C-alpha positions as CSV (number, residue, x, y, z in Angstrom):
1,M,-57.5,114.6,-84.0
2,R,-56.7,113.5,-87.2
3,T,-53.3,112.0,-88.6
4,T,-51.4,111.6,-91.5
5,I,-49.3,109.3,-93.2
6,Y,-47.8,107.6,-96.2
7,S,-44.5,106.4,-96.9
8,I,-43.1,106.2,-100.6
9,K,-40.7,103.5,-102.0
10,N,-39.8,103.3,-105.4
11,S,-38.6,99.8,-107.0
12,F,-39.0,98.3,-110.4
13,Y,-36.7,96.1,-112.5
14,S,-35.4,97.2,-115.8
15,G,-33.7,94.7,-118.2
16,L,-30.4,93.4,-117.2
17,N,-28.7,96.7,-116.9
18,L,-27.7,96.5,-112.8
19,S,-26.8,100.2,-112.8
20,N,-30.1,101.4,-114.0
21,F,-31.8,98.7,-111.7
22,L,-30.1,100.0,-108.7
23,K,-31.2,103.4,-109.3
24,K,-34.9,102.2,-110.0
25,I,-35.1,100.2,-106.7
26,A,-34.0,103.0,-104.3
27,P,-36.5,103.4,-101.8
28,T,-37.5,107.0,-101.2
29,S,-40.5,108.8,-100.1
30,I,-43.1,110.8,-102.9
31,F,-45.2,112.9,-102.6
32,L,-45.8,111.3,-103.5
33,L,-45.0,112.3,-104.4
34,L,-44.6,110.4,-102.7
35,G,-43.0,112.5,-101.5
36,T,-41.5,112.4,-103.7
37,S,-38.5,111.3,-105.8
38,A,-40.1,107.9,-106.6
39,F,-43.7,108.8,-107.0
40,A,-43.3,112.6,-107.8
41,E,-42.5,114.0,-111.3
42,T,-39.6,115.8,-112.1
43,D,-40.7,119.5,-112.3
44,G,-37.4,120.8,-113.1
45,N,-35.9,124.1,-111.2
46,K,-39.2,125.8,-110.6
47,N,-38.1,128.4,-108.3
48,S,-41.6,130.4,-108.0
49,S,-44.7,129.7,-105.9
50,E,-46.6,131.4,-108.8
51,T,-48.4,133.6,-106.4
52,K,-50.9,130.8,-105.6
53,K,-52.2,130.3,-102.1
54,F,-51.2,127.0,-100.2
55,D,-52.9,126.0,-97.0
56,N,-50.3,124.6,-94.6
57,S,-53.1,124.0,-91.9
58,C,-53.2,120.2,-90.5
59,Y,-54.1,118.0,-87.6
60,T,-51.4,116.2,-85.7
61,Q,-51.4,113.0,-83.8
62,S,-48.5,110.6,-83.3
63,F,-48.5,107.6,-85.3
64,S,-46.9,104.3,-86.9
65,A,-47.5,102.8,-89.9
66,E,-45.9,100.1,-92.0
67,Y,-46.3,99.1,-95.7
68,E,-45.8,96.5,-98.3
69,I,-44.8,96.9,-102.1
70,K,-45.4,95.0,-105.1
71,A,-44.4,95.3,-108.6
72,S,-46.8,94.1,-111.2
73,G,-48.4,91.9,-108.3
74,V,-45.4,90.3,-107.3
75,P,-44.2,91.0,-103.7
76,F,-40.9,93.0,-103.6
77,G,-38.6,92.4,-100.8
78,G,-38.4,95.1,-98.0
79,G,-40.8,97.5,-96.8
80,G,-41.4,100.9,-95.4
81,K,-42.3,102.3,-91.8
82,R,-43.5,105.7,-91.1
83,T,-43.8,107.3,-87.9
84,L,-44.8,110.7,-86.6
85,K,-43.7,111.6,-82.8
86,K,-44.2,114.6,-80.6
87,I,-40.7,115.7,-79.3
88,D,-41.4,118.9,-77.6
89,T,-44.4,121.3,-76.9
90,N,-45.1,122.4,-80.3
91,R,-42.4,120.3,-82.2
92,Y,-42.9,117.2,-84.3
93,R,-40.5,114.6,-85.9
94,L,-41.6,112.7,-89.0
95,E,-39.5,109.9,-90.1
96,L,-39.5,107.3,-93.0
97,T,-37.5,104.1,-93.2
98,S,-37.5,101.8,-96.0
99,S,-35.3,98.9,-97.6
100,S,-34.9,96.7,-100.4
101,V,-32.5,93.9,-101.4
102,F,-30.0,96.2,-102.0
103,L,-30.4,99.8,-100.5
104,S,-31.9,101.4,-97.6
105,T,-32.8,104.7,-96.9
106,K,-33.8,107.1,-93.9
107,E,-35.6,110.4,-94.1
108,V,-36.3,112.7,-91.1
109,A,-38.4,115.9,-91.2
110,E,-38.8,118.1,-88.1
111,F,-41.3,121.0,-87.9
112,E,-43.3,122.9,-85.5
113,W,-46.9,123.1,-85.1
114,D,-48.4,126.7,-84.8
115,K,-51.7,127.0,-86.4
116,G,-50.0,124.9,-89.2
117,I,-46.9,123.3,-90.2
118,K,-43.6,125.5,-90.2
119,P,-40.7,123.1,-91.2
120,I,-37.4,123.3,-89.2
121,S,-35.3,120.6,-91.2
122,Y,-35.2,117.7,-93.4
123,R,-32.4,115.1,-94.0
124,Y,-32.2,112.2,-96.5
125,D,-29.7,109.2,-96.2
126,R,-29.3,106.3,-98.3
127,T,-26.8,103.5,-98.1
128,G,-26.2,99.9,-99.8
129,V,-24.7,99.0,-103.3
130,G,-23.3,101.8,-105.0
131,K,-22.5,105.3,-103.6
132,D,-23.9,106.3,-100.5
133,R,-25.8,109.7,-100.6
134,R,-26.8,112.2,-97.8
135,Y,-28.2,115.7,-98.1
136,R,-29.8,118.3,-95.6
137,Q,-32.5,121.0,-95.9
138,Y,-33.1,123.8,-93.4
139,F,-35.6,126.2,-93.1
140,H,-35.1,129.7,-92.1
141,I,-38.8,131.2,-91.9
142,N,-37.7,134.7,-90.6
143,D,-35.6,135.1,-93.5
144,Q,-37.8,133.3,-96.0
145,R,-34.8,131.1,-96.9
146,V,-34.3,127.4,-97.3
147,D,-30.7,126.0,-97.4
148,F,-29.6,122.9,-99.1
149,E,-26.5,121.1,-98.5
150,E,-25.0,118.2,-100.2
151,N,-21.1,117.2,-100.2
152,K,-20.3,120.1,-97.9
153,K,-21.6,122.6,-100.7
154,V,-24.5,124.8,-99.8
155,N,-27.1,126.5,-102.0
156,S,-30.0,128.5,-100.8
157,V,-33.3,129.2,-102.2
158,R,-35.7,132.2,-101.2
159,Y,-39.3,132.3,-101.2
160,D,-42.2,135.0,-100.9
161,T,-45.1,135.0,-98.8
162,V,-45.9,131.2,-99.0
163,I,-43.9,128.9,-96.9
164,P,-42.7,125.6,-98.7
165,I,-42.4,122.3,-96.9
166,D,-40.0,119.5,-97.6
167,R,-40.9,116.5,-99.8
168,L,-41.4,114.1,-96.6
169,T,-43.7,116.3,-94.9
170,E,-45.9,116.7,-98.2
171,T,-47.6,113.5,-98.0
172,L,-48.6,114.7,-94.4
173,M,-50.0,117.6,-95.7
174,L,-52.0,116.0,-98.2
175,Q,-53.6,113.6,-95.9
176,C,-54.5,116.3,-93.7
177,Q,-56.2,118.6,-96.5
178,I,-58.1,115.5,-97.9
179,A,-59.4,115.1,-94.3
180,Q,-60.6,118.8,-94.4
181,D,-63.1,117.6,-97.3
182,K,-60.9,119.6,-99.9
183,K,-61.3,118.4,-103.5
184,D,-58.3,119.9,-105.2
185,V,-55.1,120.4,-103.3
186,E,-51.8,122.3,-104.1
187,I,-48.8,122.1,-102.1
188,L,-45.6,123.8,-102.6
189,I,-42.4,121.9,-101.6
190,V,-38.8,122.7,-102.0
191,D,-36.8,119.8,-103.0
192,R,-32.8,119.8,-103.5
193,G,-33.0,123.6,-103.6
194,S,-35.9,124.0,-106.0
195,L,-39.3,125.2,-105.4
196,K,-42.2,122.7,-106.9
197,P,-45.8,123.3,-106.8
198,H,-47.8,119.9,-106.7
199,A,-51.3,119.8,-107.5
200,F,-53.7,116.8,-106.6
201,K,-57.7,116.2,-107.2
202,V,-60.1,114.1,-105.4
203,V,-61.8,111.8,-108.2
204,G,-64.4,109.5,-106.2
205,E,-64.5,106.6,-103.6
206,E,-63.7,102.9,-103.4
207,K,-63.4,100.0,-101.1
208,I,-59.9,98.9,-100.8
209,S,-58.6,95.7,-99.3
210,A,-54.9,95.8,-97.9
211,P,-53.2,93.6,-95.2
212,V,-54.6,95.9,-92.6
213,G,-58.3,95.5,-93.7
214,S,-60.8,96.3,-96.3
215,Y,-62.1,100.3,-95.9
216,N,-63.9,102.7,-97.9
217,A,-61.0,104.9,-99.3
218,I,-61.2,108.5,-101.1
219,K,-59.5,108.3,-104.3
220,V,-57.0,111.0,-105.3
221,E,-54.9,111.5,-108.6
222,R,-51.6,113.5,-108.8
223,I,-52.2,116.0,-111.5
224,A,-49.4,115.0,-113.8
225,E,-46.8,117.3,-115.6
226,K,-47.4,117.9,-119.5
227,D,-46.3,115.2,-121.7
228,S,-45.7,112.9,-118.4
229,K,-46.6,109.0,-119.1
230,R,-46.7,108.7,-115.2
231,Q,-49.7,108.2,-113.5
232,T,-50.0,108.1,-109.5
233,I,-53.4,107.3,-107.8
234,M,-53.5,107.3,-103.7
235,W,-56.4,106.1,-101.6
236,F,-57.3,107.5,-98.2
237,A,-59.3,105.8,-95.5
238,P,-61.3,107.9,-93.2
239,E,-61.9,105.2,-91.0
240,L,-58.2,105.0,-90.3
241,D,-57.9,108.9,-89.6
242,H,-57.5,109.4,-93.3
243,Q,-54.2,107.3,-93.5
244,L,-52.9,106.4,-96.9
245,I,-54.3,102.8,-97.2
246,Q,-53.0,102.3,-101.0
247,M,-51.1,104.1,-103.7
248,Q,-50.5,102.7,-107.1
249,Q,-48.2,104.3,-109.8
250,I,-48.4,103.2,-113.4
251,N,-45.2,103.8,-115.5
252,N,-44.0,102.4,-119.1
253,N,-46.6,99.6,-118.8
254,Q,-45.6,98.7,-115.2
255,T,-47.5,99.0,-112.3
256,F,-46.2,99.3,-108.6
257,T,-48.7,99.2,-105.7
258,L,-48.1,100.3,-102.1
259,K,-50.4,98.9,-99.4
260,L,-50.7,99.6,-95.9
261,K,-50.0,96.6,-93.6
262,T,-50.3,97.9,-90.0
263,F,-51.4,101.5,-88.6
264,K,-51.0,102.4,-84.8
265,T,-51.9,105.3,-82.6
266,P,-50.7,105.8,-78.9
């Protein structure tokens, strides 16, 4: 059975503006997209699936993976750990914890596995220097609705036939699609009350060296939004159950690289 992972953490130094610096180093998940904030583009409030067909099929198996991050080749303090655990017959918990010198975050997503991923909930917690931040998302599949809760306020977004997934599970979904030899992948996510279609494309294969070892990997690019200067590239290693072995983001002449340190399965 194939598995999936990848953790996302954003951190880069910008001048001597402490406020701006703290915002930039906040570890988050990307998807991608990373899954998100750090590595995902800002799509605005796109509350539409645009009648596209999204595939939520996937393989699931428990795992634990740790990552390191470098900014322009220089190691950055902290790291990230991502785990997937089976907590009931068809229920799973995906968790990402990450930390930097000033901040730490924890993201937890729960979903059911029934011929595909059926999301249940997602939560995000950030603590450290500055204002703490917490928010939640609850999926009501039968009602085709997702509730977003922050600061005791609840907003809802409705969808049609396509079930969106949270930004943390997006990375799991992408890896699953790559493992199924798909060359073009589209994933519909819901993030903070907005539906956002994300697109990815396989562009080749390369050998990647990381702390976990050297492996042949499938190279995938995030299709950027119009006028975006941010480029996000990911490499998935088939010999490691298609785990994300490296991710790189280039933005404003700065390069941030995420590499796999350890990978374990039961």
